[in-house]
mmCIF file of the N, C-alpha and C atoms, coordinates in Angstrom:
data_MODEL
# 
_entry.id   MODEL 
# 
loop_
_atom_site.group_PDB 
_atom_site.id 
_atom_site.type_symbol 
_atom_site.label_atom_id 
_atom_site.label_alt_id 
_atom_site.label_comp_id 
_atom_site.label_asym_id 
_atom_site.label_entity_id 
_atom_site.label_seq_id 
_atom_site.pdbx_PDB_ins_code 
_atom_site.Cartn_x 
_atom_site.Cartn_y 
_atom_site.Cartn_z 
_atom_site.occupancy 
_atom_site.B_iso_or_equiv 
_atom_site.pdbx_formal_charge 
_atom_site.auth_seq_id 
_atom_site.auth_comp_id 
_atom_site.auth_asym_id 
_atom_site.auth_atom_id 
_atom_site.pdbx_PDB_model_num 
ATOM 1   N N  . MET A 1 1  ? -9.257  122.781 50.568 1.00 0.00 ? 1  MET A N  1 
ATOM 2   C CA . MET A 1 1  ? -8.049  123.503 49.776 1.00 0.00 ? 1  MET A CA 1 
ATOM 3   C C  . MET A 1 1  ? -8.864  124.872 49.423 1.00 0.00 ? 1  MET A C  1 
ATOM 4   N N  . ALA A 1 2  ? -9.698  125.010 49.078 1.00 0.00 ? 2  ALA A N  1 
ATOM 5   C CA . ALA A 1 2  ? -10.673 126.189 48.576 1.00 0.00 ? 2  ALA A CA 1 
ATOM 6   C C  . ALA A 1 2  ? -10.125 127.527 50.304 1.00 0.00 ? 2  ALA A C  1 
ATOM 7   N N  . ALA A 1 3  ? -10.394 127.074 51.292 1.00 0.00 ? 3  ALA A N  1 
ATOM 8   C CA . ALA A 1 3  ? -10.034 127.636 52.768 1.00 0.00 ? 3  ALA A CA 1 
ATOM 9   C C  . ALA A 1 3  ? -8.553  128.209 52.533 1.00 0.00 ? 3  ALA A C  1 
ATOM 10  N N  . LEU A 1 4  ? -7.824  127.233 52.328 1.00 0.00 ? 4  LEU A N  1 
ATOM 11  C CA . LEU A 1 4  ? -6.128  127.702 52.283 1.00 0.00 ? 4  LEU A CA 1 
ATOM 12  C C  . LEU A 1 4  ? -5.853  128.394 51.152 1.00 0.00 ? 4  LEU A C  1 
ATOM 13  N N  . LEU A 1 5  ? -6.869  128.531 50.190 1.00 0.00 ? 5  LEU A N  1 
ATOM 14  C CA . LEU A 1 5  ? -6.104  129.218 48.972 1.00 0.00 ? 5  LEU A CA 1 
ATOM 15  C C  . LEU A 1 5  ? -6.854  130.765 49.154 1.00 0.00 ? 5  LEU A C  1 
ATOM 16  N N  . SER A 1 6  ? -7.755  131.165 50.058 1.00 0.00 ? 6  SER A N  1 
ATOM 17  C CA . SER A 1 6  ? -8.643  132.186 50.324 1.00 0.00 ? 6  SER A CA 1 
ATOM 18  C C  . SER A 1 6  ? -7.766  133.096 51.551 1.00 0.00 ? 6  SER A C  1 
ATOM 19  N N  . ALA A 1 7  ? -6.748  132.148 51.970 1.00 0.00 ? 7  ALA A N  1 
ATOM 20  C CA . ALA A 1 7  ? -6.179  132.696 53.318 1.00 0.00 ? 7  ALA A CA 1 
ATOM 21  C C  . ALA A 1 7  ? -4.626  133.302 52.907 1.00 0.00 ? 7  ALA A C  1 
ATOM 22  N N  . ALA A 1 8  ? -4.656  133.314 51.535 1.00 0.00 ? 8  ALA A N  1 
ATOM 23  C CA . ALA A 1 8  ? -3.131  133.520 50.894 1.00 0.00 ? 8  ALA A CA 1 
ATOM 24  C C  . ALA A 1 8  ? -3.410  135.010 50.560 1.00 0.00 ? 8  ALA A C  1 
ATOM 25  N N  . VAL A 1 9  ? -2.365  136.170 50.944 1.00 0.00 ? 9  VAL A N  1 
ATOM 26  C CA . VAL A 1 9  ? -2.477  137.269 50.748 1.00 0.00 ? 9  VAL A CA 1 
ATOM 27  C C  . VAL A 1 9  ? -1.409  138.021 50.285 1.00 0.00 ? 9  VAL A C  1 
ATOM 28  N N  . PRO A 1 10 ? -1.370  139.044 49.417 1.00 0.00 ? 10 PRO A N  1 
ATOM 29  C CA . PRO A 1 10 ? 0.098   139.485 48.807 1.00 0.00 ? 10 PRO A CA 1 
ATOM 30  C C  . PRO A 1 10 ? 0.971   139.863 49.916 1.00 0.00 ? 10 PRO A C  1 
ATOM 31  N N  . HIS A 1 11 ? 0.686   140.575 51.332 1.00 0.00 ? 11 HIS A N  1 
ATOM 32  C CA . HIS A 1 11 ? 1.843   140.628 52.027 1.00 0.00 ? 11 HIS A CA 1 
ATOM 33  C C  . HIS A 1 11 ? 2.481   139.230 52.369 1.00 0.00 ? 11 HIS A C  1 
ATOM 34  N N  . GLY A 1 12 ? 1.829   138.234 52.509 1.00 0.00 ? 12 GLY A N  1 
ATOM 35  C CA . GLY A 1 12 ? 2.658   136.753 52.994 1.00 0.00 ? 12 GLY A CA 1 
ATOM 36  C C  . GLY A 1 12 ? 3.536   136.987 51.920 1.00 0.00 ? 12 GLY A C  1 
ATOM 37  N N  . PHE A 1 13 ? 3.190   136.983 50.598 1.00 0.00 ? 13 PHE A N  1 
ATOM 38  C CA . PHE A 1 13 ? 4.363   137.066 49.413 1.00 0.00 ? 13 PHE A CA 1 
ATOM 39  C C  . PHE A 1 13 ? 5.494   137.947 49.735 1.00 0.00 ? 13 PHE A C  1 
ATOM 40  N N  . ARG A 1 14 ? 5.088   138.990 50.056 1.00 0.00 ? 14 ARG A N  1 
ATOM 41  C CA . ARG A 1 14 ? 6.185   139.759 50.321 1.00 0.00 ? 14 ARG A CA 1 
ATOM 42  C C  . ARG A 1 14 ? 6.909   139.460 51.532 1.00 0.00 ? 14 ARG A C  1 
ATOM 43  N N  . SER A 1 15 ? 6.576   139.162 52.505 1.00 0.00 ? 15 SER A N  1 
ATOM 44  C CA . SER A 1 15 ? 7.076   138.567 53.752 1.00 0.00 ? 15 SER A CA 1 
ATOM 45  C C  . SER A 1 15 ? 7.928   137.374 53.572 1.00 0.00 ? 15 SER A C  1 
ATOM 46  N N  . SER A 1 16 ? 7.457   136.524 52.939 1.00 0.00 ? 16 SER A N  1 
ATOM 47  C CA . SER A 1 16 ? 8.457   135.578 52.340 1.00 0.00 ? 16 SER A CA 1 
ATOM 48  C C  . SER A 1 16 ? 9.795   135.729 51.844 1.00 0.00 ? 16 SER A C  1 
ATOM 49  N N  . PHE A 1 17 ? 9.395   136.700 50.600 1.00 0.00 ? 17 PHE A N  1 
ATOM 50  C CA . PHE A 1 17 ? 10.730  137.370 49.989 1.00 0.00 ? 17 PHE A CA 1 
ATOM 51  C C  . PHE A 1 17 ? 11.543  138.125 50.768 1.00 0.00 ? 17 PHE A C  1 
ATOM 52  N N  . ARG A 1 18 ? 11.072  138.446 52.138 1.00 0.00 ? 18 ARG A N  1 
ATOM 53  C CA . ARG A 1 18 ? 12.075  139.427 52.792 1.00 0.00 ? 18 ARG A CA 1 
ATOM 54  C C  . ARG A 1 18 ? 12.718  138.272 53.766 1.00 0.00 ? 18 ARG A C  1 
ATOM 55  N N  . ASP A 1 19 ? 11.963  137.656 54.181 1.00 0.00 ? 19 ASP A N  1 
ATOM 56  C CA . ASP A 1 19 ? 12.353  136.583 54.826 1.00 0.00 ? 19 ASP A CA 1 
ATOM 57  C C  . ASP A 1 19 ? 13.585  135.688 54.151 1.00 0.00 ? 19 ASP A C  1 
ATOM 58  N N  . TRP A 1 20 ? 13.238  135.301 52.861 1.00 0.00 ? 20 TRP A N  1 
ATOM 59  C CA . TRP A 1 20 ? 14.178  134.454 51.795 1.00 0.00 ? 20 TRP A CA 1 
ATOM 60  C C  . TRP A 1 20 ? 15.483  135.715 51.716 1.00 0.00 ? 20 TRP A C  1 
ATOM 61  N N  . ALA A 1 21 ? 15.335  136.758 51.437 1.00 0.00 ? 21 ALA A N  1 
ATOM 62  C CA . ALA A 1 21 ? 16.639  137.583 50.826 1.00 0.00 ? 21 ALA A CA 1 
ATOM 63  C C  . ALA A 1 21 ? 17.441  137.911 52.529 1.00 0.00 ? 21 ALA A C  1 
ATOM 64  N N  . ALA A 1 22 ? 16.799  137.982 53.481 1.00 0.00 ? 22 ALA A N  1 
ATOM 65  C CA . ALA A 1 22 ? 17.676  138.022 54.833 1.00 0.00 ? 22 ALA A CA 1 
ATOM 66  C C  . ALA A 1 22 ? 18.363  136.877 55.272 1.00 0.00 ? 22 ALA A C  1 
ATOM 67  N N  . GLU A 1 23 ? 17.557  135.609 54.881 1.00 0.00 ? 23 GLU A N  1 
ATOM 68  C CA . GLU A 1 23 ? 18.593  134.230 55.381 1.00 0.00 ? 23 GLU A CA 1 
ATOM 69  C C  . GLU A 1 23 ? 19.217  133.653 54.712 1.00 0.00 ? 23 GLU A C  1 
ATOM 70  N N  . GLU A 1 24 ? 18.843  133.925 53.348 1.00 0.00 ? 24 GLU A N  1 
ATOM 71  C CA . GLU A 1 24 ? 19.180  132.936 51.860 1.00 0.00 ? 24 GLU A CA 1 
ATOM 72  C C  . GLU A 1 24 ? 20.470  133.607 51.190 1.00 0.00 ? 24 GLU A C  1 
ATOM 73  N N  . THR A 1 25 ? 20.568  134.707 51.282 1.00 0.00 ? 25 THR A N  1 
ATOM 74  C CA . THR A 1 25 ? 21.536  135.815 50.362 1.00 0.00 ? 25 THR A CA 1 
ATOM 75  C C  . THR A 1 25 ? 22.320  136.872 51.240 1.00 0.00 ? 25 THR A C  1 
ATOM 76  N N  . ASP A 1 26 ? 23.164  137.483 50.883 1.00 0.00 ? 26 ASP A N  1 
ATOM 77  C CA . ASP A 1 26 ? 24.030  138.023 50.903 1.00 0.00 ? 26 ASP A CA 1 
ATOM 78  C C  . ASP A 1 26 ? 24.099  139.718 50.749 1.00 0.00 ? 26 ASP A C  1 
ATOM 79  N N  . TYR A 1 27 ? 22.666  139.856 50.086 1.00 0.00 ? 27 TYR A N  1 
ATOM 80  C CA . TYR A 1 27 ? 22.402  141.338 49.572 1.00 0.00 ? 27 TYR A CA 1 
ATOM 81  C C  . TYR A 1 27 ? 21.928  142.095 50.452 1.00 0.00 ? 27 TYR A C  1 
ATOM 82  N N  . PRO A 1 28 ? 22.313  143.412 50.637 1.00 0.00 ? 28 PRO A N  1 
ATOM 83  C CA . PRO A 1 28 ? 22.319  144.300 51.715 1.00 0.00 ? 28 PRO A CA 1 
ATOM 84  C C  . PRO A 1 28 ? 20.591  144.432 51.658 1.00 0.00 ? 28 PRO A C  1 
ATOM 85  N N  . ARG A 1 29 ? 20.536  144.647 53.382 1.00 0.00 ? 29 ARG A N  1 
ATOM 86  C CA . ARG A 1 29 ? 19.147  145.073 53.459 1.00 0.00 ? 29 ARG A CA 1 
ATOM 87  C C  . ARG A 1 29 ? 18.298  146.242 52.708 1.00 0.00 ? 29 ARG A C  1 
ATOM 88  N N  . GLU A 1 30 ? 19.185  147.006 52.269 1.00 0.00 ? 30 GLU A N  1 
ATOM 89  C CA . GLU A 1 30 ? 18.792  148.216 51.435 1.00 0.00 ? 30 GLU A CA 1 
ATOM 90  C C  . GLU A 1 30 ? 18.244  147.794 50.122 1.00 0.00 ? 30 GLU A C  1 
ATOM 91  N N  . VAL A 1 31 ? 18.846  147.301 49.711 1.00 0.00 ? 31 VAL A N  1 
ATOM 92  C CA . VAL A 1 31 ? 18.736  146.356 48.876 1.00 0.00 ? 31 VAL A CA 1 
ATOM 93  C C  . VAL A 1 31 ? 17.101  146.019 48.243 1.00 0.00 ? 31 VAL A C  1 
ATOM 94  N N  . ALA A 1 32 ? 17.087  144.631 49.494 1.00 0.00 ? 32 ALA A N  1 
ATOM 95  C CA . ALA A 1 32 ? 15.726  143.852 49.446 1.00 0.00 ? 32 ALA A CA 1 
ATOM 96  C C  . ALA A 1 32 ? 14.711  144.795 49.731 1.00 0.00 ? 32 ALA A C  1 
ATOM 97  N N  . GLU A 1 33 ? 14.742  145.674 50.523 1.00 0.00 ? 33 GLU A N  1 
ATOM 98  C CA . GLU A 1 33 ? 13.959  146.721 51.055 1.00 0.00 ? 33 GLU A CA 1 
ATOM 99  C C  . GLU A 1 33 ? 13.520  147.818 49.882 1.00 0.00 ? 33 GLU A C  1 
ATOM 100 N N  . ALA A 1 34 ? 14.087  148.233 48.943 1.00 0.00 ? 34 ALA A N  1 
ATOM 101 C CA . ALA A 1 34 ? 14.124  148.868 47.980 1.00 0.00 ? 34 ALA A CA 1 
ATOM 102 C C  . ALA A 1 34 ? 13.281  148.181 46.854 1.00 0.00 ? 34 ALA A C  1 
ATOM 103 N N  . ALA A 1 35 ? 13.584  146.583 46.756 1.00 0.00 ? 35 ALA A N  1 
ATOM 104 C CA . ALA A 1 35 ? 12.732  145.806 46.050 1.00 0.00 ? 35 ALA A CA 1 
ATOM 105 C C  . ALA A 1 35 ? 11.437  145.962 46.625 1.00 0.00 ? 35 ALA A C  1 
ATOM 106 N N  . LEU A 1 36 ? 10.882  145.826 47.738 1.00 0.00 ? 36 LEU A N  1 
ATOM 107 C CA . LEU A 1 36 ? 9.499   145.982 47.817 1.00 0.00 ? 36 LEU A CA 1 
ATOM 108 C C  . LEU A 1 36 ? 9.048   147.109 47.784 1.00 0.00 ? 36 LEU A C  1 
ATOM 109 N N  . ALA A 1 37 ? 9.906   148.542 47.209 1.00 0.00 ? 37 ALA A N  1 
ATOM 110 C CA . ALA A 1 37 ? 9.153   149.263 47.087 1.00 0.00 ? 37 ALA A CA 1 
ATOM 111 C C  . ALA A 1 37 ? 8.994   150.609 48.519 1.00 0.00 ? 37 ALA A C  1 
ATOM 112 N N  . HIS A 1 38 ? 9.583   150.118 49.465 1.00 0.00 ? 38 HIS A N  1 
ATOM 113 C CA . HIS A 1 38 ? 9.670   150.526 50.699 1.00 0.00 ? 38 HIS A CA 1 
ATOM 114 C C  . HIS A 1 38 ? 10.276  151.893 51.101 1.00 0.00 ? 38 HIS A C  1 
ATOM 115 N N  . LYS A 1 39 ? 9.925   152.739 51.731 1.00 0.00 ? 39 LYS A N  1 
ATOM 116 C CA . LYS A 1 39 ? 10.821  154.459 51.603 1.00 0.00 ? 39 LYS A CA 1 
ATOM 117 C C  . LYS A 1 39 ? 11.312  154.233 52.728 1.00 0.00 ? 39 LYS A C  1 
ATOM 118 N N  . VAL A 1 40 ? 12.463  155.128 52.990 1.00 0.00 ? 40 VAL A N  1 
ATOM 119 C CA . VAL A 1 40 ? 13.015  155.574 53.918 1.00 0.00 ? 40 VAL A CA 1 
ATOM 120 C C  . VAL A 1 40 ? 12.626  156.169 54.596 1.00 0.00 ? 40 VAL A C  1 
ATOM 121 N N  . ARG A 1 41 ? 12.510  155.603 56.050 1.00 0.00 ? 41 ARG A N  1 
ATOM 122 C CA . ARG A 1 41 ? 11.617  156.788 57.221 1.00 0.00 ? 41 ARG A CA 1 
ATOM 123 C C  . ARG A 1 41 ? 12.940  157.735 57.440 1.00 0.00 ? 41 ARG A C  1 
ATOM 124 N N  . SER A 1 42 ? 14.151  157.507 57.835 1.00 0.00 ? 42 SER A N  1 
ATOM 125 C CA . SER A 1 42 ? 14.317  158.873 58.051 1.00 0.00 ? 42 SER A CA 1 
ATOM 126 C C  . SER A 1 42 ? 14.593  159.725 57.206 1.00 0.00 ? 42 SER A C  1 
ATOM 127 N N  . GLN A 1 43 ? 14.116  161.116 57.311 1.00 0.00 ? 43 GLN A N  1 
ATOM 128 C CA . GLN A 1 43 ? 14.318  161.909 56.336 1.00 0.00 ? 43 GLN A CA 1 
ATOM 129 C C  . GLN A 1 43 ? 15.903  162.218 55.961 1.00 0.00 ? 43 GLN A C  1 
ATOM 130 N N  . ILE A 1 44 ? 16.785  162.282 57.253 1.00 0.00 ? 44 ILE A N  1 
ATOM 131 C CA . ILE A 1 44 ? 18.197  162.399 57.054 1.00 0.00 ? 44 ILE A CA 1 
ATOM 132 C C  . ILE A 1 44 ? 18.776  161.517 56.077 1.00 0.00 ? 44 ILE A C  1 
ATOM 133 N N  . GLU A 1 45 ? 18.418  160.048 56.223 1.00 0.00 ? 45 GLU A N  1 
ATOM 134 C CA . GLU A 1 45 ? 19.150  159.229 55.171 1.00 0.00 ? 45 GLU A CA 1 
ATOM 135 C C  . GLU A 1 45 ? 18.507  159.259 54.181 1.00 0.00 ? 45 GLU A C  1 
ATOM 136 N N  . ALA A 1 46 ? 17.161  159.818 54.194 1.00 0.00 ? 46 ALA A N  1 
ATOM 137 C CA . ALA A 1 46 ? 16.623  159.674 52.677 1.00 0.00 ? 46 ALA A CA 1 
ATOM 138 C C  . ALA A 1 46 ? 17.051  160.829 51.928 1.00 0.00 ? 46 ALA A C  1 
ATOM 139 N N  . ALA A 1 47 ? 17.389  161.622 52.428 1.00 0.00 ? 47 ALA A N  1 
ATOM 140 C CA . ALA A 1 47 ? 18.174  162.801 51.643 1.00 0.00 ? 47 ALA A CA 1 
ATOM 141 C C  . ALA A 1 47 ? 19.921  162.416 51.274 1.00 0.00 ? 47 ALA A C  1 
ATOM 142 N N  . TYR A 1 48 ? 20.300  161.332 51.577 1.00 0.00 ? 48 TYR A N  1 
ATOM 143 C CA . TYR A 1 48 ? 21.173  161.331 51.490 1.00 0.00 ? 48 TYR A CA 1 
ATOM 144 C C  . TYR A 1 48 ? 21.683  159.853 50.373 1.00 0.00 ? 48 TYR A C  1 
ATOM 145 N N  . ARG A 1 49 ? 20.162  159.146 50.282 1.00 0.00 ? 49 ARG A N  1 
ATOM 146 C CA . ARG A 1 49 ? 20.194  158.228 49.431 1.00 0.00 ? 49 ARG A CA 1 
ATOM 147 C C  . ARG A 1 49 ? 19.649  158.531 48.166 1.00 0.00 ? 49 ARG A C  1 
ATOM 148 N N  . ARG A 1 50 ? 20.329  158.312 47.369 1.00 0.00 ? 50 ARG A N  1 
ATOM 149 C CA . ARG A 1 50 ? 19.578  159.023 45.813 1.00 0.00 ? 50 ARG A CA 1 
ATOM 150 C C  . ARG A 1 50 ? 19.371  157.682 45.101 1.00 0.00 ? 50 ARG A C  1 
ATOM 151 N N  . SER A 1 51 ? 20.218  156.910 45.021 1.00 0.00 ? 51 SER A N  1 
ATOM 152 C CA . SER A 1 51 ? 20.550  155.657 44.005 1.00 0.00 ? 51 SER A CA 1 
ATOM 153 C C  . SER A 1 51 ? 19.218  154.924 44.512 1.00 0.00 ? 51 SER A C  1 
ATOM 154 N N  . VAL A 1 52 ? 18.594  154.027 43.110 1.00 0.00 ? 52 VAL A N  1 
ATOM 155 C CA . VAL A 1 52 ? 17.662  153.312 43.500 1.00 0.00 ? 52 VAL A CA 1 
ATOM 156 C C  . VAL A 1 52 ? 18.007  152.004 43.318 1.00 0.00 ? 52 VAL A C  1 
ATOM 157 N N  . LEU A 1 53 ? 18.984  151.514 43.140 1.00 0.00 ? 53 LEU A N  1 
ATOM 158 C CA . LEU A 1 53 ? 19.742  150.442 43.454 1.00 0.00 ? 53 LEU A CA 1 
ATOM 159 C C  . LEU A 1 53 ? 18.937  149.355 42.137 1.00 0.00 ? 53 LEU A C  1 
ATOM 160 N N  . PHE A 1 54 ? 19.212  150.266 40.767 1.00 0.00 ? 54 PHE A N  1 
ATOM 161 C CA . PHE A 1 54 ? 18.418  149.377 39.682 1.00 0.00 ? 54 PHE A CA 1 
ATOM 162 C C  . PHE A 1 54 ? 19.022  148.021 39.727 1.00 0.00 ? 54 PHE A C  1 
ATOM 163 N N  . GLU A 1 55 ? 20.638  148.167 39.246 1.00 0.00 ? 55 GLU A N  1 
ATOM 164 C CA . GLU A 1 55 ? 21.228  146.905 39.133 1.00 0.00 ? 55 GLU A CA 1 
ATOM 165 C C  . GLU A 1 55 ? 21.140  145.812 40.200 1.00 0.00 ? 55 GLU A C  1 
ATOM 166 N N  . ARG A 1 56 ? 21.416  146.014 41.011 1.00 0.00 ? 56 ARG A N  1 
ATOM 167 C CA . ARG A 1 56 ? 21.156  145.176 42.515 1.00 0.00 ? 56 ARG A CA 1 
ATOM 168 C C  . ARG A 1 56 ? 19.930  145.045 42.477 1.00 0.00 ? 56 ARG A C  1 
ATOM 169 N N  . ARG A 1 57 ? 18.962  145.479 42.553 1.00 0.00 ? 57 ARG A N  1 
ATOM 170 C CA . ARG A 1 57 ? 17.574  144.917 42.755 1.00 0.00 ? 57 ARG A CA 1 
ATOM 171 C C  . ARG A 1 57 ? 17.232  143.965 41.340 1.00 0.00 ? 57 ARG A C  1 
ATOM 172 N N  . ARG A 1 58 ? 17.583  144.262 40.074 1.00 0.00 ? 58 ARG A N  1 
ATOM 173 C CA . ARG A 1 58 ? 17.382  143.272 39.757 1.00 0.00 ? 58 ARG A CA 1 
ATOM 174 C C  . ARG A 1 58 ? 18.121  141.811 39.408 1.00 0.00 ? 58 ARG A C  1 
ATOM 175 N N  . ARG A 1 59 ? 19.233  141.823 39.990 1.00 0.00 ? 59 ARG A N  1 
ATOM 176 C CA . ARG A 1 59 ? 20.003  140.808 40.643 1.00 0.00 ? 59 ARG A CA 1 
ATOM 177 C C  . ARG A 1 59 ? 19.279  139.856 41.369 1.00 0.00 ? 59 ARG A C  1 
ATOM 178 N N  . LEU A 1 60 ? 19.001  140.356 42.362 1.00 0.00 ? 60 LEU A N  1 
ATOM 179 C CA . LEU A 1 60 ? 18.246  139.808 43.579 1.00 0.00 ? 60 LEU A CA 1 
ATOM 180 C C  . LEU A 1 60 ? 16.508  139.411 43.132 1.00 0.00 ? 60 LEU A C  1 
ATOM 181 N N  . MET A 1 61 ? 16.082  139.916 42.158 1.00 0.00 ? 61 MET A N  1 
ATOM 182 C CA . MET A 1 61 ? 14.604  139.527 41.685 1.00 0.00 ? 61 MET A CA 1 
ATOM 183 C C  . MET A 1 61 ? 15.105  137.792 40.779 1.00 0.00 ? 61 MET A C  1 
ATOM 184 N N  . ASP A 1 62 ? 16.149  138.320 39.984 1.00 0.00 ? 62 ASP A N  1 
ATOM 185 C CA . ASP A 1 62 ? 16.616  137.003 38.980 1.00 0.00 ? 62 ASP A CA 1 
ATOM 186 C C  . ASP A 1 62 ? 16.791  136.069 40.299 1.00 0.00 ? 62 ASP A C  1 
ATOM 187 N N  . ASP A 1 63 ? 17.501  136.072 41.197 1.00 0.00 ? 63 ASP A N  1 
ATOM 188 C CA . ASP A 1 63 ? 17.862  134.920 42.382 1.00 0.00 ? 63 ASP A CA 1 
ATOM 189 C C  . ASP A 1 63 ? 16.584  134.705 42.755 1.00 0.00 ? 63 ASP A C  1 
ATOM 190 N N  . TRP A 1 64 ? 15.537  135.557 43.446 1.00 0.00 ? 64 TRP A N  1 
ATOM 191 C CA . TRP A 1 64 ? 14.296  135.195 43.815 1.00 0.00 ? 64 TRP A CA 1 
ATOM 192 C C  . TRP A 1 64 ? 13.623  134.200 42.700 1.00 0.00 ? 64 TRP A C  1 
ATOM 193 N N  . ALA A 1 65 ? 13.661  134.608 41.305 1.00 0.00 ? 65 ALA A N  1 
ATOM 194 C CA . ALA A 1 65 ? 12.695  133.909 40.655 1.00 0.00 ? 65 ALA A CA 1 
ATOM 195 C C  . ALA A 1 65 ? 13.347  132.447 40.729 1.00 0.00 ? 65 ALA A C  1 
ATOM 196 N N  . GLY A 1 66 ? 14.825  132.461 40.355 1.00 0.00 ? 66 GLY A N  1 
ATOM 197 C CA . GLY A 1 66 ? 15.288  130.894 40.291 1.00 0.00 ? 66 GLY A CA 1 
ATOM 198 C C  . GLY A 1 66 ? 15.100  130.703 41.386 1.00 0.00 ? 66 GLY A C  1 
ATOM 199 N N  . TYR A 1 67 ? 14.859  130.809 42.767 1.00 0.00 ? 67 TYR A N  1 
ATOM 200 C CA . TYR A 1 67 ? 14.453  130.136 43.925 1.00 0.00 ? 67 TYR A CA 1 
ATOM 201 C C  . TYR A 1 67 ? 13.363  129.653 44.067 1.00 0.00 ? 67 TYR A C  1 
ATOM 202 N N  . LEU A 1 68 ? 12.571  130.500 43.581 1.00 0.00 ? 68 LEU A N  1 
ATOM 203 C CA . LEU A 1 68 ? 11.174  129.915 43.239 1.00 0.00 ? 68 LEU A CA 1 
ATOM 204 C C  . LEU A 1 68 ? 10.740  128.784 42.252 1.00 0.00 ? 68 LEU A C  1 
ATOM 205 N N  . ALA A 1 69 ? 11.647  129.002 41.215 1.00 0.00 ? 69 ALA A N  1 
ATOM 206 C CA . ALA A 1 69 ? 11.278  128.030 40.136 1.00 0.00 ? 69 ALA A CA 1 
ATOM 207 C C  . ALA A 1 69 ? 12.078  126.572 40.509 1.00 0.00 ? 69 ALA A C  1 
ATOM 208 N N  . GLY A 1 70 ? 12.601  126.395 41.866 1.00 0.00 ? 70 GLY A N  1 
ATOM 209 C CA . GLY A 1 70 ? 13.088  125.232 42.232 1.00 0.00 ? 70 GLY A CA 1 
ATOM 210 C C  . GLY A 1 70 ? 14.656  125.318 42.419 1.00 0.00 ? 70 GLY A C  1 
ATOM 211 N N  . GLY A 1 71 ? 15.133  126.323 41.927 1.00 0.00 ? 71 GLY A N  1 
ATOM 212 C CA . GLY A 1 71 ? 17.026  126.420 42.249 1.00 0.00 ? 71 GLY A CA 1 
ATOM 213 C C  . GLY A 1 71 ? 17.252  126.903 43.823 1.00 0.00 ? 71 GLY A C  1 
ATOM 214 N N  . SER A 1 72 ? 18.356  126.938 43.312 1.00 0.00 ? 72 SER A N  1 
ATOM 215 C CA . SER A 1 72 ? 19.111  127.106 44.897 1.00 0.00 ? 72 SER A CA 1 
ATOM 216 C C  . SER A 1 72 ? 19.234  128.590 45.285 1.00 0.00 ? 72 SER A C  1 
# 
């Protein structure tokens, strides 16, 4: 059991969240990426994206918490 626990890394949790968001929800990719604090790589796209999508990210994270707690 200890070996299994030592294999857990934060990136695995982030990856699990991203997979869940893509496969189990209808949230746009941009909302999930913003929730992970990923930066927009394209300078052109970043120049036009000024919103932080706070309310949409909050709802996404509430849904994620419900999923982790055993909800659907």
